C-alpha positions, 0 to 999 in steps of 0.5 A: 559457051563463052568463057568455057574454052579449055585447052586440048589437054583438058578433054579427059578431066572427068567431066565428060565421063571416063577416059574410056569414052570415045570422042563422039560420046564425050562431045555428046555428053558435053553438049547434053551437060550444056543443055542441062545448064542452059536456061534458054530454050535453045543451046547455041554453040560454035562448031570451031570452039567445040572442036578446039575444046576436044582437039578434033576437026569441026566435021567431027562435031557435025557428025555428033550433031547429025547422029546424036541430036537428030529429029528422030531422037527428039532434037531440032538443030539449026546449023549455020556455016561461016563465022565458026559455024553457029549451031542451035539445038533444042530438045522437042517434046513428043506430041501426037502419036509416038512410035515405039522406036521414037519412045525408045530413042527418047528414053535412051536420050534421058539415060545418056543425059543422066536423067534416069538409070538403066533400071528406070529405062528398062521399066519405061521401055516396057511400058511403051512397047507395041506388045503392051499397047496393042489392044489400045485404040490409039496406041501412039497417042497413049504411048505419047501420054505415058512417055510424057507422064514418065518424063514429068516424074523425072523432070526431063522437060525440054532443055 
């Protein structure tokens, strides 16, 4: 994140979506964009720097991290206090058996990250529902394979 510091007045510069987005949505979009650009497996950010960029308190950053980058949404987060609050975020690929809720959350993540559009998300959701997979012997494992296969088509591997 070095060299990316912006003044507080530049948070509505259009990079993070329309001016109608709430601060939480803007922070999430900014982090997702950084994850797309990051070559490392882990994105490392400083809580205080991010708060400065968006003109908010560090606890707002904590809120975004805990609600938008949680394990049930497919993320691993390591947070360290002190020294500006270092946060490391990694997107993890589903493995084993994925529930319908986990699959839908992953599809939502792909849509919010700009990887797929609403129509593609709707098609993907339809393919991983319990209703569609109810006759499969290992529906959770099959759902994981279907989801990972669709993600490969859209090139949304771990960031």
